[in-house]
Every structure is written in structure tokens, then in C-alpha cells.
TIMI-2910 file (N, C-alpha, C, CB; in pm, 1 decimal, decimal comma, always signed):
<rs>
+----------+----------+----------+----------+----------+----------+----------+----------+----------+----------+----------+----------+------+
!      n_x !      n_y !      n_z !     ca_x !     ca_y !     ca_z !      c_x !      c_y !      c_z !     cb_x !     cb_y !     cb_z ! resn !
+----------+----------+----------+----------+----------+----------+----------+----------+----------+----------+----------+----------+------+
!   +725,1 !  +5255,7 !  +5665,1 !   +775,2 !  +5387,5 !  +5635,0 !   +802,0 !  +5395,8 !  +5485,0 !   +902,9 !  +5418,8 !  +5717,1 !  Met !
!   +755,7 !  +5504,8 !  +5424,7 !   +767,7 !  +5519,4 !  +5281,4 !   +904,5 !  +5568,1 !  +5235,8 !   +663,7 !  +5612,5 !  +5232,8 !  Gly !
!   +923,9 !  +5562,2 !  +5105,8 !  +1050,8 !  +5602,5 !  +5045,0 !  +1085,7 !  +5748,3 !  +5077,6 !  +1044,7 !  +5583,0 !  +4893,3 !  Glu !
!   +985,4 !  +5833,5 !  +5073,2 !  +1007,2 !  +5974,7 !  +5102,3 !  +1053,7 !  +5995,8 !  +5245,9 !   +879,9 !  +6053,8 !  +5076,8 !  Ser !
!   +990,1 !  +5926,5 !  +5338,9 !  +1029,5 !  +5937,3 !  +5480,1 !  +1172,1 !  +5887,6 !  +5502,6 !   +932,4 !  +5858,2 !  +5568,6 !  Ser !
!  +1207,7 !  +5781,1 !  +5435,1 !  +1343,3 !  +5728,4 !  +5447,6 !  +1445,8 !  +5826,7 !  +5392,5 !  +1355,0 !  +5594,4 !  +5375,3 !  Leu !
!  +1412,6 !  +5891,7 !  +5282,0 !  +1502,9 !  +5990,6 !  +5223,1 !  +1522,7 !  +6109,4 !  +5317,0 !  +1448,7 !  +6038,8 !  +5087,8 !  Ala !
!  +1413,2 !  +6151,2 !  +5381,8 !  +1421,5 !  +6262,4 !  +5476,4 !  +1507,1 !  +6221,5 !  +5595,8 !  +1280,0 !  +6306,2 !  +5523,0 !  Val !
!  +1487,0 !  +6102,3 !  +5646,6 !  +1567,2 !  +6055,3 !  +5760,1 !  +1715,3 !  +6050,3 !  +5724,3 !  +1519,5 !  +5916,7 !  +5805,7 !  Gln !
!  +1745,3 !  +6012,1 !  +5601,7 !  +1884,4 !  +6006,8 !  +5557,0 !  +1947,0 !  +6146,6 !  +5561,8 !  +1893,4 !  +5948,4 !  +5413,8 !  Lys !
!  +1871,7 !  +6248,0 !  +5519,7 !  +1921,7 !  +6384,9 !  +5526,6 !  +1948,3 !  +6426,5 !  +5670,9 !  +1822,3 !  +6481,1 !  +5461,7 !  Leu !
!  +1856,6 !  +6394,6 !  +5759,5 !  +1876,3 !  +6427,0 !  +5900,4 !  +2005,2 !  +6360,7 !  +5951,2 !  +1753,7 !  +6381,2 !  +5984,9 !  Tyr !
!  +2023,9 !  +6235,5 !  +5916,3 !  +2142,1 !  +6162,6 !  +5961,5 !  +2270,5 !  +6224,1 !  +5906,6 !  +2132,7 !  +6016,2 !  +5920,0 !  Gln !
!  +2266,3 !  +6269,4 !  +5781,8 !  +2384,6 !  +6332,4 !  +5722,9 !  +2425,6 !  +6457,4 !  +5800,3 !  +2358,4 !  +6368,1 !  +5576,5 !  Gln !
!  +2328,5 !  +6522,5 !  +5861,0 !  +2356,0 !  +6643,1 !  +5940,3 !  +2362,6 !  +6611,2 !  +6088,6 !  +2249,1 !  +6749,4 !  +5914,9 !  Trp !
!  +2369,2 !  +6481,5 !  +6121,3 !  +2383,1 !  +6433,8 !  +6259,5 !  +2270,0 !  +6482,1 !  +6349,4 !  +2516,1 !  +6479,0 !  +6316,8 !  Glu !
!  +2149,8 !  +6478,2 !  +6295,1 !  +2030,3 !  +6516,9 !  +6369,8 !  +1949,5 !  +6390,5 !  +6397,7 !  +1944,8 !  +6623,0 !  +6290,7 !  Ile !
!  +1922,2 !  +6366,7 !  +6523,4 !  +1845,0 !  +6249,5 !  +6564,3 !  +1698,4 !  +6288,9 !  +6578,4 !  +1899,5 !  +6190,3 !  +6697,8 !  Ala !
!  +1613,6 !  +6221,7 !  +6503,2 !  +1469,9 !  +6247,6 !  +6503,2 !  +1397,6 !  +6115,3 !  +6522,3 !  +1424,5 !  +6317,7 !  +6371,1 !  Ile !
!  +1295,6 !  +6114,8 !  +6604,6 !  +1210,0 !  +5996,6 !  +6618,3 !  +1153,4 !  +5962,1 !  +6480,7 !  +1094,4 !  +6021,4 !  +6722,3 !  Asp !
!  +1161,3 !  +5837,8 !  +6442,4 !  +1116,4 !  +5794,5 !  +6309,9 !   +971,6 !  +5833,1 !  +6282,3 !  +1132,4 !  +5644,5 !  +6296,2 !  Ala !
!   +889,1 !  +5836,2 !  +6384,5 !   +748,2 !  +5871,8 !  +6366,6 !   +728,5 !  +6020,4 !  +6338,0 !   +669,2 !  +5833,1 !  +6489,8 !  Asn !
!   +830,4 !  +6101,4 !  +6363,8 !   +819,2 !  +6245,4 !  +6343,3 !   +903,6 !  +6295,5 !  +6226,5 !   +859,4 !  +6317,7 !  +6469,0 !  Leu !
!   +970,8 !  +6206,9 !  +6157,1 !  +1067,0 !  +6249,9 !  +6055,0 !  +1004,4 !  +6329,6 !  +5941,5 !  +1136,4 !  +6130,4 !  +5997,9 !  Ser !
!   +880,3 !  +6298,4 !  +5905,7 !   +818,9 !  +6374,6 !  +5796,3 !   +701,2 !  +6460,7 !  +5845,0 !   +771,3 !  +6278,9 !  +5686,4 !  Asp !
!   +705,5 !  +6496,2 !  +5971,5 !   +605,2 !  +6585,9 !  +6028,5 !   +640,7 !  +6728,9 !  +5988,4 !   +597,5 !  +6571,3 !  +6184,8 !  His !
!   +541,5 !  +6809,0 !  +5958,2 !   +563,9 !  +6946,1 !  +5912,4 !   +652,4 !  +7024,9 !  +6008,4 !   +431,1 !  +7017,6 !  +5894,8 !  Leu !
!   +625,5 !  +7017,5 !  +6137,2 !   +704,2 !  +7093,8 !  +6234,0 !   +851,1 !  +7051,2 !  +6232,7 !   +646,0 !  +7076,7 !  +6374,5 !  Ala !
!   +875,3 !  +6922,3 !  +6219,3 !  +1012,1 !  +6871,6 !  +6214,5 !  +1082,4 !  +6922,2 !  +6089,5 !  +1013,5 !  +6717,9 !  +6218,2 !  Thr !
!  +1013,2 !  +6920,6 !  +5978,6 !  +1072,9 !  +6965,7 !  +5853,6 !  +1100,9 !  +7115,3 !  +5856,0 !   +981,9 !  +6931,6 !  +5736,6 !  Glu !
!  +1012,2 !  +7192,1 !  +5915,0 !  +1036,7 !  +7336,3 !  +5925,8 !  +1154,9 !  +7364,2 !  +6018,7 !   +910,4 !  +7409,0 !  +5976,9 !  Leu !
!  +1166,1 !  +7286,7 !  +6123,8 !  +1279,7 !  +7303,1 !  +6214,2 !  +1410,5 !  +7268,7 !  +6142,7 !  +1262,2 !  +7214,8 !  +6339,5 !  Glu !
!  +1408,6 !  +7165,0 !  +6061,0 !  +1527,0 !  +7127,6 !  +5983,4 !  +1564,3 !  +7239,2 !  +5886,2 !  +1502,4 !  +6995,8 !  +5906,8 !  Phe !
!  +1465,1 !  +7297,4 !  +5820,9 !  +1491,9 !  +7410,1 !  +5730,8 !  +1550,3 !  +7529,0 !  +5806,6 !  +1363,4 !  +7452,2 !  +5658,4 !  Leu !
!  +1501,1 !  +7555,2 !  +5925,6 !  +1556,1 !  +7662,9 !  +6008,4 !  +1701,1 !  +7631,9 !  +6046,1 !  +1470,3 !  +7683,0 !  +6136,1 !  Ala !
!  +1727,4 !  +7507,4 !  +6081,6 !  +1863,3 !  +7464,5 !  +6114,0 !  +1955,6 !  +7486,5 !  +5994,6 !  +1864,8 !  +7316,4 !  +6156,6 !  Phe !
!  +1912,2 !  +7443,2 !  +5876,3 !  +1994,5 !  +7459,0 !  +5756,3 !  +2015,8 !  +7606,3 !  +5723,0 !  +1929,7 !  +7387,2 !  +5637,5 !  Leu !
!  +1913,2 !  +7686,1 !  +5740,4 !  +1926,3 !  +7829,5 !  +5715,1 !  +2029,4 !  +7892,5 !  +5807,8 !  +1791,3 !  +7899,3 !  +5731,9 !  Ser !
!  +2025,9 !  +7853,8 !  +5934,0 !  +2124,9 !  +7903,9 !  +6029,1 !  +2265,0 !  +7855,2 !  +5991,5 !  +2089,5 !  +7859,4 !  +6172,4 !  Ala !
!  +2273,9 !  +7731,3 !  +5945,5 !  +2404,3 !  +7674,2 !  +5908,9 !  +2465,8 !  +7744,8 !  +5788,3 !  +2389,9 !  +7525,0 !  +5879,2 !  Ala !
!  +2384,9 !  +7808,7 !  +5706,1 !  +2440,1 !  +7879,9 !  +5589,9 !  +2525,2 !  +7999,3 !  +5632,6 !  +2326,9 !  +7927,2 !  +5497,7 !  Thr !
!  +2517,3 !  +8038,8 !  +5757,5 !  +2598,6 !  +8151,1 !  +5806,9 !  +2734,0 !  +8104,5 !  +5859,5 !  +2523,9 !  +8226,0 !  +5917,1 !  Thr !
!  +2755,5 !  +7974,8 !  +5864,4 !  +2881,3 !  +7919,0 !  +5914,2 !  +2971,0 !  +7883,3 !  +5796,8 !  +2855,8 !  +7794,5 !  +6002,9 !  Leu !
!  +3082,0 !  +7950,1 !  +5787,7 !  +3171,2 !  +7936,8 !  +5672,4 !  +3202,2 !  +7791,9 !  +5637,3 !  +3299,7 !  +8010,2 !  +5698,7 !  Thr !
!  +3230,7 !  +7708,9 !  +5737,9 !  +3276,1 !  +7572,2 !  +5710,6 !  +3167,3 !  +7480,9 !  +5653,7 !  +3329,9 !  +7511,5 !  +5836,6 !  Glu !
!  +3039,6 !  +7515,3 !  +5668,8 !  +2932,1 !  +7429,9 !  +5616,2 !  +2832,0 !  +7506,3 !  +5529,6 !  +2858,7 !  +7363,7 !  +5730,8 !  Val !
!  +2857,7 !  +7632,1 !  +5504,7 !  +2759,5 !  +7716,6 !  +5434,6 !  +2717,8 !  +7660,5 !  +5299,4 !  +2815,7 !  +7855,3 !  +5415,3 !  Ala !
!  +2813,6 !  +7618,3 !  +5219,9 !  +2782,3 !  +7567,8 !  +5086,1 !  +2698,2 !  +7441,2 !  +5093,3 !  +2910,7 !  +7540,7 !  +5007,8 !  Thr !
!  +2736,9 !  +7348,4 !  +5179,3 !  +2660,8 !  +7223,5 !  +5195,0 !  +2521,8 !  +7249,8 !  +5250,8 !  +2735,8 !  +7126,2 !  +5286,7 !  Asp !
!  +2511,8 !  +7341,4 !  +5346,8 !  +2381,9 !  +7372,6 !  +5407,0 !  +2287,8 !  +7433,3 !  +5303,5 !  +2399,0 !  +7468,8 !  +5526,1 !  Ala !
!  +2339,1 !  +7523,3 !  +5223,0 !  +2256,7 !  +7585,4 !  +5119,5 !  +2210,9 !  +7482,3 !  +5017,2 !  +2333,9 !  +7697,9 !  +5049,9 !  Leu !
!  +2300,8 !  +7397,3 !  +4973,6 !  +2265,9 !  +7293,0 !  +4876,3 !  +2163,7 !  +7196,0 !  +4934,2 !  +2391,6 !  +7216,4 !  +4832,2 !  Ala !
!  +2182,9 !  +7156,6 !  +5059,9 !  +2088,8 !  +7064,1 !  +5123,7 !  +1952,4 !  +7129,3 !  +5140,8 !  +2142,6 !  +7017,9 !  +5259,9 !  Thr !
!  +1952,5 !  +7256,2 !  +5180,3 !  +1825,1 !  +7327,1 !  +5198,0 !  +1748,4 !  +7334,7 !  +5067,1 !  +1849,2 !  +7468,4 !  +5252,8 !  Arg !
!  +1815,6 !  +7369,1 !  +4960,0 !  +1748,3 !  +7378,5 !  +4830,2 !  +1699,4 !  +7242,4 !  +4782,9 !  +1842,1 !  +7439,0 !  +4726,0 !  Glu !
!  +1780,8 !  +7140,0 !  +4802,2 !  +1741,7 !  +7003,9 !  +4765,7 !  +1618,8 !  +6960,4 !  +4846,8 !  +1859,5 !  +6905,6 !  +4788,8 !  Tyr !
!  +1623,1 !  +6982,6 !  +4977,3 !  +1513,5 !  +6943,1 !  +5065,4 !  +1384,2 !  +7014,3 !  +5026,9 !  +1548,8 !  +6973,0 !  +5211,6 !  Phe !
!  +1393,9 !  +7141,7 !  +4999,5 !  +1274,9 !  +7216,7 !  +4957,8 !  +1219,0 !  +7162,3 !  +4826,1 !  +1308,2 !  +7366,5 !  +4943,3 !  Leu !
!  +1304,5 !  +7147,6 !  +4728,3 !  +1260,0 !  +7107,9 !  +4594,7 !  +1212,9 !  +6962,9 !  +4588,6 !  +1371,7 !  +7128,6 !  +4495,5 !  Glu !
!  +1290,0 !  +6873,8 !  +4645,6 !  +1261,7 !  +6730,8 !  +4631,1 !  +1164,3 !  +6676,6 !  +4734,8 !  +1389,3 !  +6653,6 !  +4639,0 !  Glu !
!  +1141,1 !  +6752,0 !  +4840,1 !  +1050,3 !  +6699,6 !  +4941,5 !   +938,2 !  +6798,3 !  +4975,8 !  +1128,1 !  +6664,5 !  +5067,1 !  His !
!   +971,6 !  +6907,4 !  +5036,7 !   +869,7 !  +6998,6 !  +5089,3 !   +776,2 !  +7048,9 !  +4979,1 !   +936,3 !  +7117,2 !  +5158,9 !  Val !
!   +831,6 !  +7094,2 !  +4870,0 !   +747,7 !  +7147,9 !  +4761,4 !   +666,2 !  +7040,5 !  +4689,4 !   +834,6 !  +7220,1 !  +4660,6 !  Arg !
!   +695,6 !  +6914,6 !  +4717,8 !   +620,8 !  +6805,1 !  +4657,0 !   +484,5 !  +6784,0 !  +4723,3 !   +701,9 !  +6677,1 !  +4664,3 !  Gln !
!   +472,9 !  +6822,1 !  +4849,5 !   +347,9 !  +6793,2 !  +4920,2 !   +286,6 !  +6912,7 !  +4992,3 !   +371,4 !  +6685,0 !  +5018,7 !  Trp !
!   +367,0 !  +7010,9 !  +5029,8 !   +314,5 !  +7121,0 !  +5110,7 !   +209,0 !  +7205,7 !  +5040,3 !   +426,8 !  +7209,0 !  +5152,9 !  Leu !
!   +224,0 !  +7239,2 !  +4913,3 !   +118,6 !  +7319,3 !  +4848,2 !    -18,9 !  +7250,5 !  +4852,1 !   +157,3 !  +7347,5 !  +4702,6 !  Pro !
!    -21,8 !  +7121,1 !  +4824,5 !   -148,9 !  +7048,4 !  +4828,6 !   -202,1 !  +7040,8 !  +4971,2 !   -132,2 !  +6906,9 !  +4770,8 !  Gln !
!   -114,8 !  +7020,5 !  +5066,1 !   -153,9 !  +7018,5 !  +5206,9 !   -221,5 !  +7150,5 !  +5244,7 !    -30,6 !  +6992,8 !  +5297,3 !  Phe !
!   -162,8 !  +7261,6 !  +5202,9 !   -221,0 !  +7393,5 !  +5235,1 !   -357,2 !  +7412,0 !  +5168,6 !   -125,8 !  +7506,4 !  +5190,9 !  Cys !
!   -368,9 !  +7368,1 !  +5043,9 !   -499,4 !  +7377,9 !  +4976,7 !   -603,2 !  +7292,5 !  +5047,7 !   -488,1 !  +7335,0 !  +4829,2 !  Arg !
!   -565,9 !  +7171,6 !  +5084,5 !   -658,2 !  +7082,7 !  +5155,9 !   -696,7 !  +7140,8 !  +5291,2 !   -595,6 !  +6944,0 !  +5174,4 !  Asp !
!   -600,3 !  +7197,1 !  +5359,7 !   -627,1 !  +7256,5 !  +5490,5 !   -725,2 !  +7372,5 !  +5478,2 !   -496,6 !  +7304,2 !  +5555,6 !  Leu !
!   -703,4 !  +7459,1 !  +5381,6 !   -794,9 !  +7571,7 !  +5361,7 !   -935,3 !  +7523,5 !  +5326,5 !   -742,3 !  +7664,3 !  +5251,6 !  Gln !
!   -943,0 !  +7420,2 !  +5245,3 !  -1072,2 !  +7367,6 !  +5201,0 !  -1148,4 !  +7298,9 !  +5313,6 !  -1052,1 !  +7270,4 !  +5086,4 !  Lys !
!  -1078,4 !  +7222,8 !  +5395,4 !  -1143,6 !  +7138,0 !  +5495,1 !  -1143,2 !  +7196,4 !  +5637,5 !  -1076,6 !  +7003,9 !  +5496,8 !  Glu !
!  -1073,9 !  +7304,2 !  +5658,2 !  -1058,4 !  +7357,8 !  +5793,3 !  -1193,2 !  +7401,6 !  +5852,4 !   -960,7 !  +7476,0 !  +5792,2 !  Ala !
!  -1208,8 !  +7375,0 !  +5979,4 !  -1327,2 !  +7421,7 !  +6050,8 !  -1291,1 !  +7536,2 !  +6145,1 !  -1392,1 !  +7306,0 !  +6129,2 !  Thr !
!  -1162,9 !  +7556,1 !  +6168,3 !  -1115,1 !  +7665,8 !  +6252,0 !  -1079,4 !  +7781,8 !  +6160,0 !   -991,8 !  +7622,3 !  +6339,8 !  Val !
!  -1132,9 !  +7897,0 !  +6188,6 !  -1116,3 !  +8013,9 !  +6100,4 !   -969,4 !  +8045,4 !  +6069,9 !  -1181,6 !  +8135,7 !  +6163,8 !  Glu !
!   -883,4 !  +8028,8 !  +6166,5 !   -742,3 !  +8062,6 !  +6146,5 !   -676,6 !  +7980,8 !  +6035,1 !   -666,3 !  +8042,1 !  +6275,6 !  Ala !
!   -730,6 !  +7862,9 !  +6005,1 !   -673,5 !  +7776,8 !  +5902,3 !   -739,8 !  +7792,6 !  +5766,5 !   -682,9 !  +7634,4 !  +5945,4 !  Tyr !
!   -842,5 !  +7874,7 !  +5758,2 !   -914,9 !  +7892,3 !  +5633,1 !   -848,2 !  +7994,1 !  +5545,1 !  -1057,2 !  +7933,0 !  +5659,5 !  Lys !
+----------+----------+----------+----------+----------+----------+----------+----------+----------+----------+----------+----------+------+
</rs>
């Protein structure tokens, strides 16, 4: 498991979210975590931490690989919906 995956797992653990290690850096898992954090921003007692974590997660992890993933998907896709 790479450094990035370990960092993501640490964030999940900080928010008491249990994720299978094999799925920790899967796109669907990360989007679900972002949805969770977005929902948590509406809760007064954790709103500030949730917002900070969401911005950190987006900047330091998701934005590091997702744009290239989308370009690669569009370039290599054989299914029209992904082009």
C-alpha cells in the first residue's frame, strides 16, 4: 500500500469510518467520503473540522490524480458514455 493510500486511510480513521484497505483509494469510496464530509459541514459541532478535512482531502489527494484519470478515461474509453 502506497503513502497516498495510507494517508487516505488515516483520514477515514480520524472520522471513525471503517473501510476495507483494498477500497480506501477507490474513486467511489473517496466520493462517498466527500459526501459524508459535506453532510457533516451542516452539523454545528463538527462543521469547521469537516470543512477543513474536505478541502484538505480535495487538494492533497483527489485533485492530485482525478483530472488525469478523467483525461485518460476519455482518451481510452470504448463505451460512449465515458468519452
